[in-house]
N, C-alpha and C positions, 0 to 999 in steps of 0.2 A: 572412795567416793560412793560405794554401793551400800553403805550401812543403812541410810534412810530408805524406807520402802513403804509401799502401800499394803504390804503383807506383814502384819504384826506377828511376831513369833514367840511371844511370851506374855506373862501377866504383869510385866513392868509398866507402871503408869507414870509417865513423866510429870503430869500435872499435879499428882499427889506426892511426888518425891520432894523432900526438903532440899532447897538450894543453899549451899554454903554461903557464908558471909562474903561481902564484896571486899576486894583488896583496897587498901588506901592508895590514893593517887596523889602524887605531888602536885599541889595546885599551881606551882610554877611551871609544870610541864604540860598543863592543859592546853587546849586549843587556843593559840594566840589570837585568832580572829574572834573566838567566842561564838562562832556562827556555824552551827552543825547542820542545819537544814535549809540550805538555799541562800544564805547570805554571803556568797563568795565574794571576796575582795578583788578589786582590780588594782594591780600594781601600776607604777608610773609608766612602765613600758607597754601597758595595755594588756599584758598577759594575766590570766586569772591566777589568783593565789589559792591553791587548794588547801583544805584543812590539814592540820598537822597532828590532830589527835582525834580519838573517838569520843563520842558524847559521854560514855561511862567506861570505867576500867573493867577488865575481865574478872570473872568469878574464879575462885580457887577450885581446882580439881582434886585437891589433896584428900578429900573425904570420899572420893569415888574410886571404884575399881572397875576397869573394863572387864575383868574376869568374872565379876559378879553378874554381868549380863551375858557374857559369852558362854559360861558354863551351862546355861540353860538351853543353849542353841547348838550343842555339839552335833555335827552331822548335817546341819542345815547350810544352805548357801548364805554367805555373808551378806549378799545383796538383799536378803529377806529378813535381816535383823534390824529392828528399830532400836537405835541407841538413844540414851538420854541426852537432852540438848546441852547439858553441861560439857559434853565432849566436843561440841561444835565450836567453830569460830564464826563470827557474824558475816560470812560471805557465802554466796552460792558457788558451786564448783565452776559455773560459767564465768564468774568473776575471777576465780582462781586461775582459770586458763588465760585470762586477759593479762596476767602478770608476766606472760611471755614478753610483753611489749615494754617492760620496764627498762630494758637495755636496748631500745630501738636504735640508739646511736650506732650500734654495731652493724645493723642493716644499712644505715646511711653510709657508714664507712665502706661496707662492701660495694655499695652502688658507686662510690666515688673512685675506687681503685681501677686502674687500667690493667694491672697484672692479675691473671686468674688465680695465681697462688695466694696473693694477698687477699683476694676476695674469699677464697676458701678458708683462710685463716680467720677472717672476720666472721664468716658464717659459723665456723666451728666454735668460736668464742660465744656467739649468740646462742647456739644450741646448749652450751654449758650454762650460760647465764640464766637460761629459761628455768632451770631447776634450783638456782641459787636461793630464790626467795623461800624455798621450802625448809631451809636450815632452821632448826629448832621450832618449826611449825607443826607441833604434834596434835593440834586441834584439827578436826576434820571439817571441811566445808559442807554446807548443806547440799544434799543430793537434789538436783534440779527436778522440778515437776515437769511432766510431759508437756511440751509446748512453751516452757519458760524461755525467756530470751534475755540477753544483756547487750547493750550497745555502749560504746565509749568513743567519743571523738575528742582528740587532744590536738588542737591546732598548734600548741606550743611544741609538741613533739612530732607533728606532721603525719598523723595517721587517724583512721577511723576503724572501728572494730565492731563486728556483730556475731553473736553466737546464739544457738538454739539447742534445746534438749529435744533430739529427734527420736529417741527411743527410751522407754522406761525399763523394759526387761528384754535384753540387757540394757543397762544405762549407757547411752551414747550421746556425746556432746559434739556438735559440729561448730566450727568457727571459720570466719573469713575476715581478713584485714587488708587494707590497701593504703598506700601512701597518698597523702593529699596532693603530692606533686606527680602522681601517677608513675612513680619510680619502682614500686615493688608491689607484689601480692603475696600474702601469707595466709595459708589456709590448711585445714585438716580436720580430722575427727578423732576423738579419744574415747576408748571404752576399756578401762583397766579391768583385768581379771584379778579378783581378790582371793588370797589363800590364807587360811589361818593355820599356823604351825604350832599352836599351843602356847608358845612364849612370844611369838611375834606375828604380825600381820604383814603380808607381802602383796604389793600391788604390781602385777606384771603388766607392762604397757601394751596396748593394742591400738592399732590405727596409725596412719601415715601423716607425717607433717611435711608440708611442702612450702618452699620459699622460692618465688620467682623474681629475679632481677630483670626488669623489663628492658632497661637500657642495654644490657649485655646479652639479652635473649638467652638467659641461663635459668635453669631450674635445679634446685637442690631438694632432696628428700631424706628423711631420717625418722627414727622412732626414739622415744625417750628411754632412759635406763629404768631398771626396776627400783621401786621405792619400798623400803621395809621399815616398819615401826617396831621397835623392840620393847621388852618389859611390859607387855600388856597385862600380865598377871600381877606382878609386884615389882616395885622399884620405880626409878625415874624413867619416863618414856624418852627414847632417843631414836633418831632417824638416820638411815644411811641410804645412799644410792649406789647401785652396782650393776654391772653388765656392760656389754660391748655395744656402742652406738656407731653405726656406719652412716656417714653423710656422703651422698653421691651427687656429683655434678653431672647431670645427664647430657650436658652439652659438650663438655671436654673429656669426660670419662675419668676425671680426677676423683679420688676418694679419700675421705678422712676417716680413720678408724680410731675411736676413742675408747679406752678401757677405764670405766669407772670401777675402781678396785674395791672389793669387799673389805670390811674392817680387818679381818685376819687376827691372828693371835696377838694379844697385848695391844691391839688397836693401832699397830704401826702403819697400816695402810688406810686408815680412816680418812674419808673424803678425797683421797688422791685420784687424780685423773692423769693418764699417760696415753700417748698415741702418736700417730704420724699421718702425714699427707703423702699420698703416692699418685703418680700420673697413671694414664691408661696402660702404660707398659710395666706397671708395678714398681717403678723406680721411686724410692723414698726421696721426697723433696724437702721435708722438714720434720722435726720432732716437736710434739706439743706435750707440755707437762704442767702440773699445778694442782690446785684443789678447787672443787666446785663451790666451796664455801669461802674462798679467798680470792684467788687470782689464777690467771692462765698465761703461760709464757711459751715462746717457740724459739727453736734454735736449729742450726743445720745438723744433719745426721752425724757428720764427722766429728763436730765439736761435742755432741752428746755422747758418742761412743768413747771418745778420748777421755771425757770426764768420768764416765762410768768405770772405765778400766783403771784410771787413777784412783778412784774412790775404793775400788776393790783391793788395790795394793796398799791402801792405807794412806794415800797421798792427801786425802781430805779428812777433816775432822769427823769422827764417827758421830752418828746421831745419838743424842742423849737418851739413855734407856730409863724406863720407869721401874725402879727397883721394887716398889710395892706391888706392882702388877706381876712382876716376875715370880712372886711367891704363890700366885694363884694357879689353880688347875685350869685346864683348857675349858672345862664345863663352866666354871665360875666366870671365866673371861667372856664367854658367850652370853652370860646372863646380865652382866653389869655394863654400864655405859663406860666406854673407854675414856681415860683422861685426855684432855686436849693436848695434842702433840705439838712439836715445833712447827713453825710455819714452813712454807715451801722453800726448799734448798735451791737457791739461785745458782744457775750455771752461767759463768761469765760469757758475755756476748749475746745473751738471750734478749728477745724483744717482747715487751709486755703486750698481750693481746686484750686483756680484760681484767678489771679489778672490781670486786663487789662494792656496792654503795653502802655507806654508813647508815645504820638504822636510827630512828628517832631515839632520843635519850630515855624515853619512857616506853620503849617498844615491848619490854618484858611484861608490862601491864596492859598491853594492847595485843595480846595473842601473838607476840613476836612479829607483828606486821612491819613491813618496810614502809617508807613514806609513800610509795606508790600505792601499796595495798590499802593504806589508811584512807586514801581518797576515793576508792572504787565504789563505795556505797553511799557516797555523798549525794544528797538530793538537793540540787541547787534550785533557786527561786525560778518559777516558771517551767521547770523541767517536766512536772507531771502532765502538763498540757500537751507536750509534744512526744513523750515517751510512749512506746507500745504498752498496752495495759498488762502485758505479760512480762515486763522488765523486772529484773531482780530487785531493783531499788524500791519497788512497790510491794514487795512480798512482806506481809505483816510479821511473820515469825522472826525473820532476819532483822527487820527494823526494830522490833521490840527487844531482841537480844542485844543489839548494838546500843540501845538506850538504857540497858541494864534492867529491863522488866522481864526477868527470867520466867516467872510464873505465867505471865501472859504469853510470852514467846512459846513456852511448852504447850499451852492450850491451843495456840494458833497453829503450831506445827501438827498437832493431832487432828485439828479441824481440816487443814489442807490435805493431809493424807487420806482422811475419810472422804473428802470431796473428790479426790482423785480416784479412789476405789469405786465410789458411786458412779462417777462418769464412765469408768471403764465397763462396769456392769451394764449400764444403760446402752452403751455402744454395742456390747455383745448381744444384748436382748434384741436390739433393732438391726443387728447384723451390719453395723456401720463401721467402716475402717477408719483409723486415725490417719489424717493427712498432715504432713509437716507443712509449715508456712513459707519458710525462707530457704530451705535446703532440700535437695533431692538425692536419692541414691543413684550412684553412677560408678564410673571406673576412673581411677587416677590416671591421667594421660601420660604420666612418666613411668609409673611402676606397673601399670596394668592390673592393680589390685582393687578390690571393692573400696569405695570411698563415698563420703557425703560431700556434695558439691553445692556451692552457693547458687541459688536460683536468681538472685538479683532483686532489685526493687524495694529493699527495706527502707532505704533513705528517701524514697518517694513519700513515705509516711502515710500510706493508705492502710490503716489498721482496723478497718471496718469488720473484717472477718476473723479477727484474732479470738482464740478461745477464752472463756471465762474460767481461769484456773485459781484465782485468789478469792 
């Protein structure tokens, strides 16, 4: 998320760079409503029908190499590298954060359970589902401008959401969401630390995510796994998540430990997640397993251990090996994208916690967006009159990219970055500090760590003192 910057680091000019030809889009897969900018349909049940396609298909990235840009910037911070717009997807990182809410039914399920173990299972599934939309999403979201905001109210899903870019260096995004039935609060701040390893780019998560179930007087906190994009020099880009995620119930002392496994040799562990839930006495209550790209199951520890022992003895059919991959060296394996492996091996007696949503049939031509992501930048009729002037939907470079106007989008992106630079210099000259509008620095009440907390008042819609950033 730190690629875009108001500090240009090279002589690359996006506006002068030739954009590759547009991919063909199946006309039968276009937006069924045919209404991209505000003509949202109302279904018979009174619920809005959101768009099912973007106004224009994505552009091919095959003629571009990330390495052609990165090699000029060796030794610099990645947050200060300006990347060509062709590597973007037409969403701001603030909108990307909102994709946490795609599987909000898991929060609703956690709220409805009387058993704290079942609540933790639902929360664990929600934490895994939050990264599922990143599968095959190798395009980078636009880095938000300082003061940029995004709001989303979904009455059909029962929540409203607000986020703000509260810092530019380092880039920090704060968000707050609440249930329309006053049953939960979900908030946090995210500031990933980017590392360039030569062949891959790694985003190490920073910041705490907090979910409060108000009915049960419970609070859960966790951080996201590390995200890594491979083959930035040559080959097909592919993404993996790895690292240990600990979800803590601060009311009961229960903890869920999830291990997002790294790909490993021959890709045997690609996308796999394994872990367990333990009580405050460290007694294992259940085992969780699955893939963050597919589904998540849980079973009791005894059943799991029995199954694993049986598997080691050869009692279960061994997983199919990939003979072609076996001939490659370990170094080759690290460079190439692993083949898709078999699906999650089901353990009899397991309970399904979560399964990924199907993507639109033309998703590959829409930056691999989910149906939820497709709707995020939709500008409905009358919305401009009530949105904050800093809302992502009003950002011209993202809007033009979504509409397929790549040359205009590149020029607008450069203009906005220059405007941001000029505003920062003016503040420095006048010795004026930047003040956030909807969030303030504070301490997370459950972890005691620094956090950005919602100040309230956004939905009163007093936007008179919002900055002019576009």
